[in-house]
C-alpha positions in Angstrom: -9.2 -81.8 -22.8 -11.4 -78.8 -24.4 -12.4 -78.7 -27.9 -10.1 -76.2 -29.6 -10.5 -75.0 -33.3 -8.0 -73.7 -35.6 -9.0 -72.2 -38.7 -5.8 -71.9 -41.1 -5.9 -70.3 -44.4 -4.0 -72.0 -46.9 -4.3 -70.7 -50.4 -6.3 -68.1 -52.4 -6.2 -68.3 -56.0 -8.6 -68.1 -59.1 -12.1 -68.9 -58.5 -13.4 -72.4 -58.7 -17.0 -72.3 -59.9 -17.4 -75.8 -60.9 -18.6 -77.8 -57.6 -19.6 -81.3 -57.2 -23.3 -81.0 -58.4 -22.4 -78.9 -61.3 -20.1 -81.7 -62.7 -22.8 -83.7 -64.1 -23.2 -82.9 -67.9 -25.6 -83.3 -70.3 -27.0 -87.3 -70.5 -26.9 -86.6 -74.7 -23.3 -85.8 -74.8 -21.6 -89.3 -74.0 -24.1 -92.0 -73.8 -26.6 -92.3 -76.6 -27.5 -96.0 -77.0 -27.1 -97.3 -73.3 -30.3 -96.9 -71.4 -28.5 -95.6 -68.3 -25.1 -95.1 -67.1 -22.7 -93.4 -64.6 -19.0 -92.2 -64.5 -17.4 -91.5 -61.0 -14.0 -90.9 -59.6 -13.0 -93.7 -57.3 -11.4 -92.0 -54.7 -13.8 -89.2 -53.7 -17.0 -91.1 -55.2 -17.8 -87.8 -56.9 -20.0 -88.1 -60.1 -18.8 -86.8 -63.3 -21.6 -88.0 -65.5 -24.7 -89.8 -65.2 -27.8 -90.8 -67.1 -30.7 -92.3 -65.6 -28.5 -93.3 -62.6 -31.4 -94.9 -60.6 -33.3 -96.5 -63.0 -33.9 -100.2 -62.1 -32.5 -102.3 -64.9 -31.5 -106.3 -65.1 -27.5 -106.4 -64.5 -26.8 -109.8 -66.0 -23.5 -111.1 -64.8 -22.3 -107.4 -63.2 -24.2 -109.2 -60.7 -21.0 -111.2 -59.8 -19.2 -108.1 -58.9 -21.1 -108.5 -55.6 -20.5 -112.3 -55.5 -16.7 -111.8 -55.5 -16.9 -109.0 -52.9 -18.6 -111.8 -50.6 -16.0 -114.3 -51.7 -13.2 -112.1 -51.0 -14.5 -111.0 -47.8 -14.6 -114.8 -46.9 -11.2 -115.2 -47.8 -10.2 -112.4 -45.6 -11.9 -113.4 -42.8 -10.1 -116.8 -42.8 -13.1 -118.6 -43.7 -11.9 -119.7 -47.0 -8.7 -120.2 -48.4 -7.0 -119.6 -51.8 -5.9 -123.2 -52.2 -8.6 -124.9 -50.6 -10.1 -127.4 -53.1 -13.9 -127.3 -53.8 -15.5 -130.4 -54.9 -18.2 -129.4 -57.4 -21.7 -129.9 -56.6 -24.4 -131.2 -59.3 -26.4 -127.8 -58.8 -23.2 -125.8 -59.4 -22.3 -128.2 -62.7 -25.7 -127.9 -64.0 -25.3 -123.9 -64.9 -25.4 -122.7 -68.7 -24.4 -119.6 -70.0 -20.6 -118.5 -69.7 -18.8 -121.5 -67.9 -15.9 -123.3 -67.6 -17.7 -126.9 -67.9 -17.6 -128.0 -64.5 -18.5 -131.5 -63.7 -20.3 -132.8 -60.9 -17.8 -134.1 -58.3 -14.7 -132.4 -60.0 -12.5 -130.7 -57.6 -10.9 -127.3 -58.4 -9.1 -124.6 -55.9 -10.6 -121.6 -54.8 -8.1 -119.3 -57.0 -8.8 -121.1 -60.2 -12.4 -120.9 -59.7 -12.4 -117.2 -58.7 -10.0 -116.5 -61.9 -12.7 -118.1 -64.1 -15.2 -115.7 -62.6 -13.2 -112.6 -62.8 -12.0 -113.2 -66.3 -14.6 -115.4 -68.1 -17.6 -114.9 -66.0 -18.2 -118.4 -65.3 -21.6 -119.3 -63.8 -20.6 -122.8 -62.6 -17.6 -121.4 -60.7 -19.3 -118.8 -59.0 -22.4 -121.1 -58.0 -19.3 -123.3 -56.5 -18.1 -120.8 -54.7 -21.5 -119.3 -53.2 -22.4 -122.7 -52.1 -19.1 -123.0 -50.1 -19.4 -119.5 -48.6 -22.9 -119.9 -47.5 -23.6 -123.5 -47.5 -26.1 -123.0 -50.2 -26.7 -120.8 -53.3 -30.1 -119.6 -51.3 -28.3 -118.5 -48.4 -25.6 -116.7 -50.2 -28.1 -114.7 -52.1 -29.6 -113.5 -48.5 -26.0 -112.4 -47.9 -25.8 -110.7 -51.2 -29.1 -108.6 -50.4 -27.8 -107.9 -46.6 -24.5 -106.6 -48.1 -26.2 -104.5 -50.6 -28.3 -103.0 -47.8 -25.2 -102.3 -45.7 -23.4 -100.7 -48.5 -26.4 -98.2 -49.5 -27.4 -100.1 -52.7 -30.9 -99.1 -52.0 -32.2 -99.9 -55.5 -30.7 -103.5 -55.8 -32.5 -106.8 -55.6 -30.3 -110.0 -56.2 -32.0 -113.2 -57.2 -28.9 -115.3 -57.7 -25.1 -115.1 -57.8 -25.0 -115.1 -61.5 -27.1 -112.5 -62.9 -28.9 -114.9 -65.0 -32.4 -113.6 -65.8 -34.6 -113.9 -62.6 -37.9 -111.8 -62.3 -37.3 -109.0 -59.7 -33.6 -109.2 -60.2 -32.6 -105.6 -60.4 -30.0 -102.9 -59.8 -29.2 -99.3 -61.0 -25.9 -98.0 -62.4 -25.2 -95.9 -59.4 -25.6 -99.0 -57.2 -23.3 -100.9 -59.5 -20.6 -98.1 -58.8 -21.1 -98.5 -55.1 -20.2 -102.1 -55.3 -17.4 -101.7 -57.6 -15.9 -98.8 -55.5 -16.0 -101.0 -52.6 -14.8 -103.8 -54.4 -11.7 -101.9 -55.5 -11.3 -100.1 -52.4 -11.6 -103.1 -49.7 -9.9 -105.7 -51.8 -7.8 -104.2 -54.2 -6.3 -107.5 -55.3 -9.4 -108.1 -57.5 -7.8 -106.1 -60.2 -4.7 -109.2 -60.2 -7.7 -111.2 -61.7 -10.0 -108.9 -63.4 -7.0 -107.1 -65.3 -5.8 -110.4 -67.1 -6.7 -110.4 -70.7 -6.1 -114.1 -70.8 -5.1 -117.3 -68.5 -5.4 -121.1 -68.1 -6.9 -123.2 -65.9 -6.6 -127.0 -65.6 -3.1 -126.6 -66.9 -1.9 -130.0 -65.5 -4.5 -132.2 -67.1 -5.1 -133.4 -70.5 -7.7 -130.8 -71.3 -6.3 -127.2 -70.2 -8.8 -124.5 -70.5 -8.0 -121.2 -72.1 -9.9 -118.0 -70.3 -10.2 -114.9 -72.2 -11.5 -112.1 -70.4 -15.2 -110.9 -71.4 -13.8 -107.2 -71.2 -12.2 -106.3 -74.1 -11.3 -103.0 -72.9 -8.4 -104.6 -70.7 -6.5 -105.1 -73.9 -7.2 -101.8 -75.7 -7.9 -99.0 -73.6 -5.1 -97.7 -71.4 -5.3 -98.3 -67.7 -8.4 -100.4 -67.8 -8.1 -103.4 -65.3 -11.8 -104.3 -64.7 -14.2 -105.2 -63.7 -17.2 -106.8 -65.1 -19.3 -107.3 -68.3 -22.7 -108.5 -68.5 -25.3 -109.6 -71.0 -28.7 -111.0 -71.3 -31.7 -110.6 -73.8 -33.4 -109.1 -71.0 -30.6 -106.8 -69.7 -28.8 -106.0 -73.1 -25.1 -105.2 -73.1 -23.8 -103.8 -69.8 -20.3 -103.2 -68.4 -18.7 -101.6 -65.2 -15.2 -100.8 -66.0 -12.4 -99.2 -64.1 -9.2 -97.6 -65.0 -6.2 -95.8 -63.4 -4.0 -93.2 -65.0 -1.8 -91.0 -63.3 -2.8 -92.0 -59.8 -6.6 -91.2 -60.8 -9.0 -94.3 -61.0 -12.4 -93.8 -62.5 -15.6 -96.0 -62.6 -17.7 -96.1 -65.7 -21.1 -98.0 -65.9 -23.1 -98.4 -68.8 -26.6 -100.7 -68.8 -28.7 -101.8 -71.7 -26.8 -101.2 -74.6 -27.8 -102.5 -78.0 -24.6 -103.9 -79.0 -21.3 -105.2 -77.3 -19.2 -102.6 -79.7 -21.6 -99.9 -79.1 -21.6 -100.7 -75.1 -17.5 -100.7 -75.3 -17.5 -97.5 -77.2 -19.4 -95.6 -74.9 -17.5 -96.8 -72.0 -14.6 -96.0 -73.6 -16.0 -92.5 -74.2 -16.8 -91.8 -70.7 -13.0 -93.0 -69.4 -11.6 -90.7 -71.8 -13.7 -87.9 -70.8 -12.8 -88.3 -67.0 -8.9 -88.1 -68.0 -9.4 -85.3 -70.4 -11.5 -83.0 -68.4 -10.4 -84.1 -64.6 -7.6 -84.5 -62.4 -7.0 -85.1 -58.8 -4.5 -82.6 -57.0 -3.0 -83.3 -53.7 -3.8 -80.9 -50.9 -2.8 -82.5 -47.4 -0.7 -85.5 -47.0 -1.2 -88.0 -44.4 0.8 -87.9 -41.1 1.1 -84.0 -41.9 1.5 -82.0 -38.1 -1.7 -79.8 -38.0 -1.8 -79.1 -34.2 -0.6 -80.0 -30.8 -2.0 -81.8 -27.9 -1.2 -81.3 -24.1 -2.4 -84.2 -21.4 -1.3 -83.6 -17.9 -1.3 -87.5 -17.2 1.0 -88.5 -20.3 4.7 -89.1 -19.9 5.2 -86.6 -22.7 2.6 -84.0 -22.1 3.0 -82.4 -25.2 2.3 -84.3 -28.5 1.6 -83.6 -32.3 -1.5 -84.1 -33.8 -1.5 -85.3 -37.2 -3.8 -86.1 -40.4 -5.0 -89.7 -40.5 -5.6 -89.6 -44.1 -4.6 -87.5 -47.1 -6.9 -85.1 -48.7 -6.9 -84.5 -52.6 -9.4 -82.3 -54.6 -10.8 -83.6 -57.7 -11.2 -80.7 -60.2 -11.6 -79.8 -63.8 -8.4 -79.4 -65.5 -9.4 -75.9 -66.9 -10.3 -74.3 -63.4 -8.0 -72.7 -61.3 -6.6 -73.8 -57.7 -9.3 -72.6 -55.5 -9.5 -71.1 -52.2 -8.7 -73.9 -49.5 -8.8 -73.8 -45.2 -9.5 -76.1 -42.8 -10.7 -76.5 -39.1 -9.1 -78.7 -36.7 -11.6 -80.0 -33.8 -10.1 -82.1 -31.2 -12.0 -84.4 -28.9 -13.2 -83.1 -25.3 -11.6 -86.0 -23.4 -8.8 -88.3 -24.6 -8.2 -91.3 -22.8 -4.7 -92.5 -22.5 -2.8 -94.5 -23.9 -3.0 -93.3 -27.4 -1.6 -95.3 -30.2 -1.1 -93.9 -33.8 -4.4 -94.4 -35.8 -6.5 -93.6 -32.6 -8.8 -90.9 -33.5 -8.3 -87.8 -31.1 -10.3 -85.3 -33.4 -11.3 -84.3 -36.9 -10.3 -82.1 -39.7 -13.0 -80.4 -41.8 -11.4 -79.3 -45.2 -13.2 -76.4 -46.9 -13.0 -75.7 -50.9 -14.1 -72.5 -51.9 -16.3 -71.8 -48.8 -17.8 -75.2 -49.1 -17.3 -78.2 -46.9 -15.3 -80.8 -48.9 -14.4 -83.6 -46.8 -13.8 -84.9 -42.9 -10.9 -86.9 -41.9 -9.9 -88.2 -38.5 -6.9 -86.9 -36.6 -4.6 -89.1 -34.7 -0.8 -88.8 -32.8 2.4 -89.1 -34.7 4.0 -91.1 -31.7 2.6 -93.5 -29.2 1.4 -91.2 -25.9 1.7 -93.4 -22.9 0.1 -92.6 -19.4 2.7 -91.6 -16.9 3.4 -93.9 -13.9 2.5 -92.8 -10.4 6.1 -92.0 -9.6 6.2 -89.8 -12.5 3.1 -88.0 -12.1 4.6 -87.5 -8.2 7.6 -86.1 -9.4 5.8 -83.5 -12.1 3.4 -82.4 -9.1 6.3 -81.8 -6.8 8.4 -80.0 -9.4 5.3 -77.9 -10.4 4.9 -77.1 -6.5 8.7 -76.4 -5.8 9.9 -74.7 -8.9 6.7 -73.7 -10.9 7.7 -75.7 -13.8 7.6 -79.0 -15.5 10.4 -81.8 -14.3 
């Protein structure tokens, strides 16, 4: 099938002068105490604010976002089960700092261990699960660094799964926003844990353990449901927070603050700024018919081409709608059969003359290959009657 391009004018309204790069405001306006920070909209990944976003700093327990990502990946791959019982090693039980005071040989299910990481930042729990996932703490750290490279966290080096101080254990606000965004998008169930303000483990024992979220914004800031705090003497006070309101999710990272109260204030300012200034506007819905396909060998030779994803525009609330259009490019060759979800082309979306995003195109219904008899009947009909059967 030959490439076809369709240019469709959708809307012309007021001019929209604030593109992605000009949305970044002065570093002095929102974060004054933290050494570095970033604010992004989670769906588009657009940066709304930044201060020293690529400065390498110690992340403290924000490290555990990567640890939790790998644990969830292992669960989704079927290599680990939520109700699996883990026997705690002496190494895991020996960790200090934030902990649930696991004892060597103690048994606990994966769900409770994970819950204690997401809520209470337990070093002993994350080490126990790291050993289970990779066989050893050292092997797990290798997985952490491999995943960091895979996700484009180019200024990150992990030395342990906990975030406890170690020479060369560094990351950046930008890289933390990457792992936070992937954690939320790839494993959205994370907020079922990180969004809990309090819970219990060991409930059926003589000494139930009360978990209280280290992220106080969960309780006091509208829409906040994660993700991870951090503190060591070297790192200072750190926080990667996420909130969702009115269909828009944001991620705010502050690193190196001098006090926990100031860290919380600055992250809160970032979150409130995002919702005061920006909004997500739906433009194209998933499953929208944007073109048609034709294949001689298909049972149904004409079929609809639809969008495989939705498109939303992130814009300042004070700006107009802007001018939008898109081009549709269909693959030169389409192999039958085709199922909904199979990519048959792409749609490139333009906003005020600038390329905004590209999404896959698919079919609305299965397109099956015609049988020999069906194809023979079609050819005969064309020869005899000059029309489709």
